[in-house]
N, C-alpha and C positions, 0 to 999 in steps of 0.2 A: 418364561416367555421370551421369544427371540426379539432382540431389539431392532427396531426399524431404523435403517440408516438413511437420512435425507439425502437427496441429490444435491451435491454441491457443484456449482458451475464454475469451471476453472478455465481461464483464458490464458493459455500458454503461448508466449511470444518469444520463440527461440529461433525457429527457422521459417517463419511465416505459416508453417503447417504443423499440426500435431503429429508427432511421430505415431505410426500405426503399430498397435500391439495386438496380436492375435492370440488370446488365452482362453481357456475353457472355463476356468473357475472365477475369474475376475468379475467383480460388479462395476468396475470402471470401464466405460466405453470410450475409445479414442478413435478418431477418424481424420483423414486428410480433409482440410478445407482451405479455401482462399476467400478472403472477404471481397465482396463485389465493390467496384469503384476504386480499387488500388491501382495507382499509376505504376506501370511495370517498367518504365523507361528511366528509372532513377539511377541506373548504372551501379547499384548496390547488389552484390551477388548473395546467394543463399549461404555460401561459405563465409562471407564477411559477417552475416547476421548471426551465424552460429559459432563464432570463435571465442565466446566468453563463457567462463564457468566459474562456480565457486560462490555465487551471491544470489540469493533469491529474495525478491521482494514480495511478501504476502500481505496484500492490502487488507485492512479491516476497518469497518465503520459499524456504528450501532444500527444504522438503518440504510445507508447509501451504498450503491453498487461500486465494486472496484473498477468497473469500466470508466468511472468518472476520472480516475487517475490515468487509466490507459490512454484516454483520448484527449484530456485536457492538461495533464501534468507531465509525466515521464515516459509514456509509451512511445512506440516508434511512429505512430501515426497521429494526425489530427484530422478532424472532419470539416470539410469545406462546406460553404452554404449550399453548394449544388449536390450535396450528398456524396461527394467523392472523397477519397482518402488521399491526403498528402503526407509526405514524409516530414517527421519532426527532426529537425537538424540537431536537436539537443536531447533526444530520447535516451533514456538510461540504457537501452539496449546496446549502446555504443561502448558501455563499460561493463555490462552485466547481462546475464540471463534474467528474465523476468517471469514471474508467475502471478497472475491476478486471480484471486479467489473471491467469489461472491459469498460472503458470510457476514453475519449469522444466516442460518437457513431462512429463506424468505426474501432476502435481498436480491436484486437484479433477476437473474434467471435461475437461481437456485430455489428449490421448493421441497415440500413434503406433503403428502396427502393427510398426514396425521397432525392435527393442531398441537399435539403435545410436544412436537419437535420444534416449536417456537421457544427459543432459549431465553432464560431470564438473567443470565450472568456469564462472565468469561469462562467459567469452568465448563459449562454446557457447550459453549462455542468451541473452546479448544478440544474438547472430547470428540465433537463432530469432525473436526479437521483431522484429528488423530485417526478416527475410524476411516476416513477417506484415504489418508496416507497408507494405513495398513492394507486397505483393499487394493490400493494402487500398487503395492509392492508384492501383491500375490502374482503379478504378471512379471515380465522380463524387460519392461521399458526403461531404458537408460535415463529418461527424463526424470522418472519417479525415484530411481535408485540414487542419482546424483544429489537430489535434494533431501534425502532421508536424514542425514546427520544434522544438517542446519535446521530443517523444519521441526523435527522432533525435539531437539534440545531446546529450541526457543519455545515451542507451544506447550511442552510439558510443564514449564514453569509460568506459563500464562503471562508472558511479557507483553506489556502494551503500554506505550508512551503517551498516556493521557494525564499523568500527573502534571499539576500546573493548570489543569482545567478549572475554570471558575465559573460559577453561576452568577449571572448578573440580572438586574432588573432593567428593563428596557426604559430608558428615560425618553427615548424617541423610538417610534415604531419602525423607523427606517434605519436605525443603527446597524451598521455593517460590522458585527463582532468577528468576523474573519479578516477584515481589513478595515481599520478605523479611518482610512482615508476616503472610503467609498460608501455609498448608500446601497441598501439591499436592492436587488432586482429579482423579483419573483420570490417564490417560497424558499428557495435554496440560497438566496442572496447573489446567486450568479445565474446567467442564462446558459443552461445546459441542454436547451430544447433540441439542438441539432443532433446530440447523441441519442436522445430518446426517439427521434424520427428515424435516425439511421438504423438503430438496433431493432426497431419494429417493422423495418421493411421486409417484405416476404423473402427476397433473394438472400438477405442477410440471415434471417432466421433459419432458412433452409440450409445455408452453408454452415451454420453453427449447430444444426441438428436440434433445435429446442422446440420444434413443432409449432403449435399455435400459442405458446406462452407469450404473454404481453410483458414487455420490459418496462418496469417502473423505476425511476431514478431513486425514490425512497419508498420504503414500506413502513407505514405508520404503525401497523400492528407490531412489527419488530422493534420499532422505536419506543413504543409505549412499554412493551415487555421488558426492555432493557434499562429503563429509567432508573430503577433502584440500583443499578450497577455503576452508575457514573461517578458516585461520590466516594467510592472505596479507594483506599491507598494501596496502590500496587507497587510502590517503590520498594517495599520490603522484599519483593522477590528478586530484585536486580543484583544485590551484593553477591548472591549464590552464582549468578551468571558470570559476573566478573571474576569471582574466585576460580571458576572453571576455565577461565581464559577466553570467554565468549566476548569478542569486542563489541562495544555498544557505542552508538553515535546519537546524541540528542541534539536537535537543531530546531530553531524557531525563526519565523520571519519577523522583521523589525516592527511591522505594523499589525501583526496578529494580536488580537485581544483574547480570544477564547482559549488559546494555548499559547499565551504570551511568553516571551523569553524571560521576563522577571520571575514569573511564577515558576517556570522550569529551573531557573537558577536557584530559587530558594528551596527546591528539594534535592537537586543535584549536589550542591555544596555540603549540606549537613548529613547527607547519606553516609552511613557508617559502612565502610568496606576497608579492605587491607591497604588500599592506596589513597585513602581519604586525605590524610595530612599532606602528602606530596601533591596531590591533585589541587587541593585548596591553595597551596603555596605557589603553584605555577602562575606566571603572569599571563594576562590576556594579551594575545598577539593579533596582528591584522591577518585577515583571510583575504589574500590578494589574488585576482584573476586577471590575466592579461595586463598586468601593471596598475590595476585599479583596485583599491580596497573594496571588497564586496561584503565584508562582515568582520566579526571578531570571534576568536576561538581560544580554548585552552584544551590541552590534552595530557593525560598521564596514563601509562600502561594500557589497559584495554578500554578506558573510558575517554571519550572525546565529547566536548560541548561546544557547539557553534552557537553562541548566545544570541546572535542577531544577524540574519541575512538582510543586508541593506535593501530598501525599496521593495520588500516582499510582505505579503500577508500570510495567511494560514497555508495557502497553496504555493509554496516556494518555488517548485519546478515550473509552475504556470507563469509566475511573476518574474522569476529571474532564472530562466532555463539554462543559460550558459554557466552561472555561478553553481546552480544546483548539480548539474552534470560533473562539473569540475570537483565539487565536494565529494561526490560518490566516488569518482575515479581515484582521487587522492586517498580517501579513506580505505577503499578496497585494496589499495596497493601500499598501505602502511606509510603513506607520505603526507598525512594531513597534519600530523604534530611535528 
C-alpha cells in the first residue's frame, strides 16, 4: 500500500518570498508570497536578506508551531499589537538562512487527513521530514538542494537537544518552568495571542496558501501522542554526529528550569566521545558581547556548550536577542571557542 505523506508546512525565510519551482512530478508546492502588514521602508534590500548560506534552523516541538520561534525569538519579524510586522533587529536571518518547519504533523498549519499520521516518537517525526526533503529534491529548487546535506545528516540520526529535560511536580500552579523569575501567563506561560490572531487573518492565510485551515499554537492531540517519547535518552546518538565532524552547540538560559543548564551539563560532560577528555578539561570562559559578560562557555573540537546565557529563560533569543544572535554568528563562523 502506498504510504500517505502528510503535508508539512514550511516557513522559508530567505528572501521574503519562497522561490518558485515549476516541476511536473514534485508533491511540494512553492509560490511567491508577501506577508500582509510588512513595513517596506526598512532600507533592507532583498539581496541583503539573501546573502547568507550554510546553516539551517529546523525548529521542532512536541506540540507547538515553529512560527512561535519565527515571530517571538529569532525570525526577521515581530508582530505589533496593530497586527503589522516590524523588523527584528536581532533576527538570526542576519547571520544565517532560516527554515521553520511545522512538525510533528498536526502542529501549526501542517496536517494529514489520516489520523494514523499522528506520530508517537522521534523516528516517525524524522521519517516524515525525510519524506518531505526527498519530495522537495525531485524538483530543481536551490533552496531544497542547499539544505540537503545538513538536513539529512541531522535528521537521519534523530538529533534533538531535549536531554536535561526534567519532569517536575508543580508546587504552585503558577510556576513558570520556562523562566523561574516569572509567573505563567495563559496555557503556554507566555502571551502569544498576537501570533494566533495574525496567522488566522484571511489576507495572511491567503498569502500563505493554507486555505481555511485554522492556526492553533499547540495541538493537544500531538502533545498526548508524543508524551511517551519525552523520557528517552537521545544523547547516545550525538557521539556519532561528533565523530562525523558535525558541529554541535548546546546552550541554555540561566533561568530556564525545564531545559536547565545544570541538567544539560550533567549529560554533556559524561558523554563518551573521542574528544571527551579534552572537552572536560577545558576551562569555562566568559561569553562576552559588546564588552559585557553575557554567559559562560567551553568548547573543544566540534562540541560547544554555552552553559548559561545570563538573564534568559528557555526562550533565549526572545530574552537576550543580541547575545543570542552573537552566539549564532560566532558559532557558524568557528569563532565561539
